[in-house]
C-alpha positions in Angstrom: 195.8 192.7 112.6 191.8 192.9 112.1 190.4 193.7 115.4 188.8 190.9 116.8 186.6 191.9 119.4 183.9 188.9 121.8 180.0 188.3 122.1 177.4 186.9 124.2 175.1 184.7 122.7 172.1 182.7 121.5 172.5 180.7 118.6 172.2 177.0 118.6 171.5 174.2 116.1 167.6 174.6 117.1 167.8 178.5 118.1 165.3 180.9 120.1 163.7 183.5 119.2 164.7 185.7 118.8 168.2 185.5 118.1 170.3 186.9 120.9 173.2 188.7 119.6 175.7 190.8 122.7 178.6 192.4 121.1 181.2 193.8 123.9 181.4 197.9 123.0 184.7 197.7 123.9 187.9 195.2 125.7 186.2 194.0 129.2 187.9 195.5 132.5 188.0 191.6 133.9 187.7 188.4 133.1 188.2 186.2 135.5 187.4 182.0 135.0 187.3 179.5 137.5 187.0 175.7 137.9 186.6 174.0 141.2 186.9 169.3 141.3 185.5 167.9 144.4 187.6 165.1 146.2 186.7 163.2 148.9 188.8 161.2 151.4 189.5 157.5 151.1 187.9 155.1 153.5 191.3 154.0 154.2 194.9 154.5 154.5 196.1 151.5 152.4 198.9 149.0 153.5 202.6 148.3 154.2 202.5 145.1 152.1 203.4 145.1 148.0 200.1 143.7 147.4 199.3 145.3 144.2 202.5 144.8 142.4 202.2 141.2 143.7 198.7 140.8 142.3 199.9 143.0 139.0 200.6 141.1 135.4 202.7 142.2 133.0 205.4 145.1 132.7 202.6 148.0 132.7 200.9 146.1 135.1 203.6 145.2 137.9 205.0 149.5 136.7 201.1 150.7 137.7 201.3 147.8 141.3 204.8 149.2 142.3 203.5 152.8 141.7 200.0 152.2 143.9 201.8 150.6 146.6 204.7 153.5 147.3 202.2 155.8 146.7 200.4 153.7 150.0 203.4 154.2 152.0 202.7 158.3 151.9 199.7 157.9 153.1 200.7 155.6 155.7 204.2 157.3 156.8 201.9 160.6 157.8 199.2 159.1 158.9 196.7 160.7 156.1 194.2 159.3 154.2 194.6 159.9 150.9 192.0 162.0 148.6 189.7 160.1 145.6 188.3 162.5 143.3 184.9 163.1 142.9 183.7 165.1 140.3 183.9 168.6 138.7 181.8 171.9 139.4 181.2 174.1 136.2 183.5 176.7 135.2 182.1 180.0 136.3 183.3 182.9 134.2 183.3 186.7 135.4 182.4 189.7 133.4 183.0 193.4 134.2 182.3 196.0 131.1 181.4 199.4 130.1 178.4 200.4 127.9 178.4 204.3 126.4 176.3 206.0 124.0 178.4 208.9 123.5 181.1 206.5 121.7 181.2 204.7 119.5 183.2 201.2 120.1 186.2 200.5 117.7 183.2 198.3 115.3 180.4 200.8 115.4 181.3 203.1 112.7 180.3 206.8 113.4 178.4 206.1 116.6 176.6 203.1 118.7 172.9 202.6 117.7 172.5 206.3 116.8 173.8 207.1 120.5 172.0 204.8 122.6 173.1 201.7 125.2 169.1 201.0 125.2 169.7 198.1 122.6 172.6 196.2 124.3 170.8 196.4 127.7 167.8 194.7 126.0 169.3 191.8 124.8 171.2 191.4 128.3 168.1 191.2 129.7 166.7 188.9 127.3 169.3 186.3 128.3 167.7 186.7 132.2 164.3 185.7 130.8 162.3 182.4 129.4 162.3 182.1 125.9 160.9 179.3 123.4 163.3 178.0 120.6 162.0 176.7 117.1 160.8 173.4 118.5 158.3 175.1 121.3 157.1 177.0 118.5 156.2 174.0 116.1 154.5 172.6 119.7 152.6 175.7 120.4 151.4 175.6 116.4 149.6 172.3 117.4 148.3 173.7 120.8 150.8 171.5 122.9 151.6 175.1 124.6 155.4 174.7 126.7 156.2 175.7 130.2 158.2 179.0 130.1 160.8 178.3 132.8 164.1 178.0 130.8 166.1 181.0 129.9 168.6 180.6 126.5 172.0 179.9 126.8 174.7 182.3 126.5 177.6 181.0 124.3 180.9 183.3 125.5 183.0 183.7 123.1 186.1 185.6 123.4 189.7 185.2 122.8 190.4 182.1 123.0 187.5 180.9 124.9 184.0 179.8 122.6 181.7 178.1 125.6 178.8 177.4 125.8 176.8 178.9 129.4 173.9 179.9 131.2 173.8 183.6 132.8 172.8 183.3 136.6 173.4 187.0 137.3 173.4 190.2 135.4 174.1 193.6 137.7 173.8 196.4 135.1 174.4 200.1 136.9 173.7 202.8 134.6 175.9 205.5 135.8 174.9 208.7 133.6 171.4 209.3 132.2 170.5 211.4 128.9 167.6 214.2 129.4 165.3 211.8 128.2 165.7 209.1 131.3 167.8 206.8 128.8 170.8 205.4 130.2 173.8 207.2 128.8 176.8 205.4 130.3 176.5 201.6 132.2 178.8 199.5 134.0 177.8 195.6 133.6 178.7 192.6 135.4 177.3 188.9 134.3 178.0 185.4 135.9 178.0 182.9 133.7 178.6 179.4 133.9 179.6 176.1 131.7 176.8 174.3 130.3 178.1 170.9 130.1 175.4 169.6 127.9 176.5 171.0 125.1 179.0 170.5 122.3 181.7 172.6 123.9 183.7 169.9 126.0 184.6 167.7 123.0 186.0 170.6 120.6 187.8 172.1 124.0 189.2 168.7 124.6 191.0 168.7 121.4 192.5 172.3 121.5 193.3 172.2 124.8 195.0 169.3 123.7 196.2 170.5 120.4 197.7 173.9 123.0 199.5 171.3 125.5 201.2 169.9 122.1 201.9 173.3 121.7 203.5 174.2 125.1 206.2 171.4 124.8 207.6 172.7 122.1 210.1 175.8 124.0 213.5 176.4 125.0 215.0 174.0 127.7 212.0 171.4 127.5 214.4 168.6 127.7 215.6 170.0 131.5 212.0 170.7 132.2 210.8 166.9 132.5 213.9 165.5 134.1 213.3 168.8 136.5 209.8 167.7 137.1 209.5 163.3 136.6 209.8 162.2 140.3 213.2 160.5 141.8 214.6 160.9 138.5 214.5 165.2 139.2 216.8 163.8 142.6 219.7 163.4 140.1 219.0 165.6 137.6 
């Protein structure tokens, strides 16, 4: 199997200048993903009445109303208000990795930038400073100078991940120096937050749905459904 690696890149339909492509020299030491979703308490507990069932029409409507009424009883029994979904927070990715000018990576050939990690560090630092894109350059030619306050997006490509992000934190720890004072080895930590104003959520919706469908193709899936379906699982 051909070895694949990962990237942090800033290449889009409206590219920033200059285009940024950081290729991981080695596999990361750590890649963590965190997603949070906020909930708030409902205004009330509900009622003991089967009011939603009585007001429903059709089989599906009646089934939904009955389910809601039964769930409301659960909140009343323990005197705890139910939770209502409010909104999600951006996914956060934390990546720890190393760079070493003295050892070529698996895809580097005979050496890594001629024995240097300075180009790597320059690309990483560029994700944390404001930049211009092609549209801004066209405006500048017309005499309209943009306000430089937006760093470039940082697209993460690793394994099954393909996410449009922004880099919120960059920590470079140089652990060894060359004779000229340039970095020989460095440990790097980056924090990325998902940018929802992008095509990523649309693409991931389809890939996630396909992979969920693949999860059903396993031995004993019928027993799994019986064991996890409310009420039915009491008799399985």
